[in-house]
N, C-alpha and C positions, 0 to 999 in steps of 0.2 A: 433803251430797250430795243433789241435788234428786231423784234417781231412787229414793231410799229408800222412799217410800210405795208404789212399784209392784212391789216384790218382797220376799220374806222369806227369812231364813236359817233353815234347819231342820237342826240337827245338822251344820252344815258344808255343807249342800246348799242350792241356791237354788230357791225355789218361787214360782211366780206363780199367784195365784188368779184365777178368772174376774172377780171384782170389781176386783182390781188391774189386770188387763189391760184391762178395759172403761174404767176411769177414765183410764188412760194414753191409750187410743185417742181418747177424747172430749175430755179436758182438755188434753192435751199435743199430740197429733198431729192433732187435728181430723179424725179418721177415724171416720165414722159408719156404716161397713159393719156390717150386722147380725150378721155372723159373729163379731164381737167382743163381742156382747151377753151379759150374764149369762144363762145358761139356753138359749142358742142351740143348736139341734140339732147343728150342725156347728161349734161353738165352737172357736176357736183364738186363741192369743196373737198379737198383731200382730207382724209381722216387724220393724217398727221398734223395738219394745220389746226384742227379742232383740239387735238391732244396738246399741241404747243400753246394754244390759246388758254386752255385750262391751267396749265402750269404757270403761264405768265400772269394770269389774273388771280389765281388762288394759291400759288406757291407750290413747292415741291415737298411732298411728305415721304416718309420712309417706306410706307406701304401704300400702293395705289392700284386700283383696278378701273379700267375703262371698258365699257360695253356699249357698242354702237347700236342705235335703234332706228336710224334713218339717215337719209342723205340730204345735206344742206345745199340749197340752190343759190343762184345768184341774187345777192342783195337782201337775203333774209335777215330780219331783225332778231337778234339773239339776246335773251335776258341774261345779265350777269349780276349775281347777288353776292357781294363780298362778305356778307354776314351769315353765310350758309354753314351747315354742320359737316359731319363726316360722311354723309350720304346725300348726294344732290344730283340734279340732272341739268343738262344744257337744253333749254327749250326756247322756242320762238315766242313772239308776243301773242300768238294764238293758242299757246299751250302745247304745241306739238313737241315731243321729245326726240332729240337726236343722239344724245349721249348720256349714259348713266355712270356716275363716278362714286367710288367709295375710297376712303383714305383712313390711315391710322398712323400712330407713331409720331415722332418728332416732325416738325414742319419748318422749312426754311424759305424765306422770300428773297434770298440773295439773287440779284440779277445775273451775276457771273455763273453761279451754279445752275440756275435755270437754263441759261443759254447753253452751257456746256452739255447738259443732259439732253436738251432738245436737239441740238446739232448732231450729237453722236447718235441718238436714236433714229432721227429721220434719215441720216446718212446710211445707217444700217438697213433701214426699211426700204430705201431707194434701190438697194442692190437685190432685193428679194426676187424679182421676176426672173432676171437672166441667171443669176448665180445660185438661186435656191429652188424656185418653183419649176423651172425648166428641167433641171437634173432630177428633181423629185418625180415629175410626171414621167420622164423617160424611164426611170427605175421601176415605176409601177405600170408602165406600158399603157398610160392613158394621157389624154390632153384635153384642154378646154376647147371650145368652139373657135377655130382660127378666124372665122368671119365676124364673130362677135365675142371676142375674149372678155370674160367678166370674172374678176377676182374681188370678192367682198371682204373687206376688213371687218372682222367680227369683234375681236376684243384684244386687250393688252393689259398685262399686270406686271408689277415688279416689286421687289423688296430690296432695300438698301441697308446694309449693316451700319453705315455711317453717312452723315451729310457733310463730312469734312473732306471736301475735294474741290479742285478748281479746274480740272480737266477730266474727260471721261471718254472711254471707247467701249464699243460693244463687240462681243465675239460670239458667233453662233456655236452653241454647245451640242444641240441635237435637233433633228427634224423628223417629222412623221406625217404621213398621208393616210388617212382612213377613208376608204371608198365605200359608199353606199349607193348603188345604182349610178345615177348620173351626177351625184353630189360627192364632193371630196372635202373632207375636213383636214386642214393643215394645222399642225402645231409646231411652232418654232420656239425652242428654249435657248435663251442667250445669257451670257455672263456680262456683268458690268465691271469694267476695270478702270482703275486710276493709278497712274505711276507704276503700271505693271502688276498691280495687286487686285485680286477679285474682291470687290466691295459690295456685290449684290448679284441677284439673278432675276430673270424675268421670262415671261411667256407671251407670245403673240399668236393669235389664231386667225385663220383665214378660211373662207369658203370658196371652193371652185365649183362652178355650175356648168351644166351641159357637157359632162365628161363623155368622151368617146374613145375608141381605140387609137392608140398612138400612131401618128404618121410622121416620119422624119422630115419629109419635104414641107408639110404644113407647119410643123414646129419651127423649122429653119426659116420659113417665111415670116412667122411672128417675130423671131429674133432679129431678122434683117430689118423689118419695119421698125422695131424698137430702136435698133442701133442707128438707123437713118434719121429717126426723129431726134435722137440724142445729139447727133451731129448737127442737125438743122438748128436746134435751140441752144447749142453750146457756144 
C-alpha cells in the first residue's frame, strides 16, 4: 500500500503527523503550500491526503463526492469505520467532522487501481496553483492576498464509466471563476483518461478569499516564492 508511509494506526485510529503530511504534500502531490510545512503556524493536513486516505480505506466507487468541512491538524485521531454505508463522514474521536463523502455504483478495492487514481488526481491537483489559478486570476483581473495567500479546497466529485483500468491520467476540460466581492469560487472540470480513452469526468471546487485588484508584480512574487520552494524541496 503506497500510502502507508503517510499515516499511522494508533489503537484502531488513523493519525497523520505533520511530518507525514508534509512529506505527502511535497513528494506525492508536488504541493509546496507553506501551510503544509512542519511547524507552520496554521498547519493543516493536505485535503488530497484525506481524499487518498478515504480511497485507501474504503475503496474506489464509480461515483464519489467529497465535501470538506474542516482542516485536520497535526496528530489528530481520525475514526475509520470500514462497515459504513454510502454516506459517511471522516471525524475525529471528539466527533468533529472534516470531510463528508457520498458514493454509489460499483466499488473496487484493488490497490493498483486505487494507487493509479490517487497518483493521477493529486498530480493534477498539484499543478493547480501555477498552471490554473494564476492564469485564471489574471484573466479576471483579481488576485488573492500575496502576503497571506489562501486557497480553500471545497469539494471534489467524479464519475467513472468503468472500473476496468490499471493506469489513469487527468486532463483539465474547463475552468471558471465566479467573483462575489472579495470571494472567488473556482470550478475546475476534468476528464479521466486511461490508455487514451475518456472513462470518466469530475469537478473540483476551490474558494479564493481576500480578492483584490490584480497586480502583476505581486503575482509574480507569489510565483517566484512557489518556484523557489519547489526547488528547495525537490
